[in-house]
N, C-alpha and C positions, 0 to 999 in steps of 0.2 A: 545800886546793886539793890535787887528785889528781895524782900523777905520772905519765908514760907506761909507769914502770918497778913502779910498784904503791907507791912508799915514798912517805914524806912530805918533800917539799922544806925546806929550812933555811928556818926563819922569820926575817923581817926586823923586827927590835924597832923600839920607837918611842920617839921621845926626850920623854920626860915632863919638862917644864918644872919639875914640883917635886920632881927629885932624883931620877928614873928613870934608870936606867943603859942604858936602850937604845939601839939602832944608827939614825940615820936615813937614809932611803934614799938619800938625795944623797949618804952619808959612804962609800956602798961602790961600788968602780969597776962601770961598766956591763958589762964585760967578762966579771967576776966573778958578775953577775947574769943574765948572757945566756949564760954558758958552762954555771954550777954551780945555777943555779935555773930558768930559762924553759926552758932545752935538756931537762928532764927532766919538763916538761909534757907532756898529752896536747893534742889541739885544743880542744876546750871548755873546759880549764882556761886554757889560753894566752889565748884568748879574752877569759874573764872576767879574767884578770890584766890586760889591756889596759884594762880600764875602770874599775882603783882609781885610777890617777893619770897625768895626763899624762905623767910620767916613765917608766911600765911600758908606756904605749901607744906610745912612740914606741920601747922596746927591743923589745915584742912582735911590731911589725910587720917585724922583721928577716927577709928574704928568705929565707935558709936554714935559720932554726927550722921554717919553716912548708914549707918543699920538706923537710926529714927527717920532720916530722908527716906528709905526704902518702905518700912513700915507705913509711914503716914501716906506715901505714895500707893503701895500695895500692900491692903491688910493682910493679903494671905501669907505674905512673907516673915510673919510673927510667929507662924507657926515654929513650935521648936527645933523638930527636926533639921526642917529646909533653913531656917537659920542657922545652924551648927553645919550646915552644908556649904551655906552662903560664905561662914567664916573660914573656910580652906579655900576658897578662889585665891588668885594670886595677890589681890590688894582687898580680898576681901569684898563686904558690901560696897566697895566704891567700884569696883570691877564689875559686880552684876550691876549695880545704876547705869554704868558706862554700857554694857551690855543690851541693856533691857530698855532705857531710852536714849533717843528716841524711838519709836517702832518701826520696824523695817521699811524701807524705801524700795530697794532694789537687789535684787540676789542675781549674781552674775550666773553666766552658764557652766554648769559644771563638765567640766572634762573628764574622766573615767581614770583613776591612777590606780594600778594593781596592787603597788605598792603604799595605800592608803592603810593608816593604823585599822586595826580590830574593831568592829562596830561595837557601838556604844550598849553597856548591860542593861540601861534603863532610860525611861524620860519621865521628868516630872512635869506635870503641870501645875500653877500657879495662877488660879483664874479669879477674877473680882470683876462684879459686875455693880455700874454706878448708877442711880435715878437723879439727874439733876445733881451730879456730884457729891451723892451720899449714897454709902455702900447697901446694897440689898442682898448680896449674895458673894461668897469668898468661899474658895475650896482647893486644898491642895490634893493631888492624885498622883502616884506612882505606877507607871508601867513599865512591864518587863518586857523587852523587846527581842530576847536570845530565843523564845522559845518558837518552837516549828510553826504553832499555831497563828500565832502573830506574825510570822513574817509570810504566810502563806494566805492567809485571810485578809479581806478589805480591811485598809486601815482606817479604824474609829475609834476615837478617845469619847467615851461617854461618861461624864459626871455623875450623872443621876441615873437610879434605877427608873425602868418605864413605867413603875407604879407609882415613883416617889413625884412629890411635887413640892416647892419653897414656898411658903407664904411670905408675901412682902408687905410691907407698911404704905405703899403704894396705891390712892385711891383712884379709881378708873372715873375720870369725870364724865357727866349726863351729856354726852356727845355721839355723835355718828362714828360708824366705824373708820371712815376715811380719816375724820379729824383725830379719832383716838392713833391711828398706825401712825400720822404724821406726827403728833405729838411725842409717842417712843420712839419713833427716827430721829428726832431733834434734842431728846432727853434721855436714851438709855444708850450707856457707853460700856464698852467690854473691854479688859485688859487680860491676854493670854500669855501668858509668860512659859516657854518651853525652855525646860532647865536641862542639861547633857551633865550628869554628876560626875563621869567617868573625865571628859575633858574640861569642867568647871568651867561650863560656858552658859549663855543663857540667851534669849532672843524674843521680843516681842511679838507674835505675830499676828496679831489682831488689827483691823483696821480702825481700831478705837471705834469710830461712829459707823453703822451698819450702810452697807451699799445696795441695799433691798430690804422693801418689808414688803410681805405678803400674809395673805391671809391662807392658812391650810384647808386644804378643798373638802377635808372630810371632818376635821375636827372644828372649823372654824376657829381654831384658835392662831393667834399673831406669830409667824416668824420672821425672825430679825438676823440677817444673813452678814457675817463681818467676812472679809477675806483680802489676803495677799496674795497676788498673782508673781510667780518666781517660774526662774528656769527650770525646765526638768532632767532627767538622768539623761547623760548622752552615753551611758553603756547599753550596748545594744542588745547584751545578751540580759540584763533587766528588762527593759523597755524598748521591743523592737519597732513598737509602733510611732510613726512621724507626729503622732497628735500628743507625745509628750515633751515635745519643745517647751511648751509651756506648760504648767499645770496650776490649778487652784489652791490654795489651803485655806478651806471655808470653814467658818464657826458659825452655827446655828444656835439661836437662844428662841425657845417657843415659850410663848407667855398666854397665860387667858385670867379674864375678868369679866366678872358679868358688871351692866353697869351698876355705878355706886357701887362697887363691892371692891373688895381687895384685889390686888393682880399677884398671881402666882407664876412662878419659873415652873415648866414641865419638862426642859428639854434644855440640856449644855452640852454641846458635841462639836469635834472636829474630825474633818476629814479631808483627804488630797484626793482631788479628780484630774484627770487628762481632759483633751478639748473635745474630746467626744463622749465625755460625763463619763467615763469610767474610773470606779474608784480604784486609784491603786493601793497594791497590796502593802502588807508591812515592809517587806524590805525592801521594796522599791521608794514607799515614803521615807524610810529612813534616810536615804541616800539624798532625798531630796532637803529634807528638814536638817540633817547635818551640814548640807552646804550652805544651809539661809543660816542656820546660829552661826557656822566660821567664817563664813566669807560676805554675809548679807551687810549693806550698807545701810547705816543708822543717820537719817538727815532729818532734818527740821519737818516738822508732822506737816502732812499735806493737807488743804483743805478739805471738806469732808465732799464738798461737788469734784474736785480733782480726783480724789477716790471713786468714786461714784463714776465718773466719765472712762477712766483705767479700767475697771472693772464691765462697763458696758463695750468697750473695745474688747476686750477679751471674750465677751460674750457673742459679739457680733463677727469675729474668726472661728468662734466655735460653731456657729449655724453657718457659717460658709463653707467649712470643711466637712460640716455633715450633708449639706448639699451637694458638695463635688462627690462624698461617696454613694450617695443616692443617685446621681448621675452613671458614674460609674459602676454602679450594682443593675441598676437599669438596663444600661448597654451591654453588661455581661449576661443578664437574663435573655435580652433579646439576640445575641450571638447566639447563645444555647439552644434557642427556638428554633432560630434559622439554622443552626447545625442540624439540631434533630429533624425536624421538617426536611432538610436535604436529603439525610440518610435514609428517613422514610419512603421517601419518591425514589430513591436511589434502588433501592432495596425491592421493591415493586416493580419499578422497571425492568429491574433484573429476574425478577420471578415472572413478568409475564411475556418478556420478549425474548426469553431463552430459545 
């Protein structure tokens, strides 16, 4: 069983009735097991330990253990208000960990239910950015989702003001732009956990590693995109376009740095867009995100290459849809032109040959 610090925790012996010299679990004081064994485990290992016996199950459910694990994995969770909210989850920090680890793998299609509970009163974002597993950015932000402005405007969560930037201790190496972009792709990871405080549920929507890295055409800064592809809303009153069969929950991190200087984070934002590139508004996005939080499947993390392939497949389908739309529009334009010419010719034929 792996521990959080990479070492092997002490083993508990077995009392062999045939003369073995092992120690039974019940012979060890619970405080010793909790402080010197279970406290050294990471989340998956602690969950596995809880399945070994009824005694370990009771000990591994300790709220302090799971709180420390969550804080170590996601430093933003140390925010006092957020920590208090998580303590109200059905099993406290253990429920939060179960919801947030691993990241979402698949989100089933949503079938609209008119009897669905009332919309959530807000969303909380707990965001952490790591460079080579060292924290460089952490923030918690609450968003009111019931205002008319939010529900009608394009959904966009911005964690930084456009005029702000966050300095990091990361030094840009003296390499060309392509090598620097590749370096960031391999070393800059993102965790973006969305929390529904009304329903006491959460989900990590980030792909963890970027699915694309590009240079901004105007500023020259590096844009890293993290994305999760999920099923769109099946409520035609909300989204009448077939382009919402799948949507992209995209998270963009924009970084800038002069050669040899410190890297700074200029933008950290999330949006939801359909297969035509249209940004969903707040009301549509909440339908999608609530479905992801409540029904999304959390599985073993995909390799970075698999995530990128899935994202590229989505882009390919989006290009195909755009091409079909353009062909339909050209055909419609041609039909309008032919109809107009026909009407014009018929009109003048009527005038000339009356």
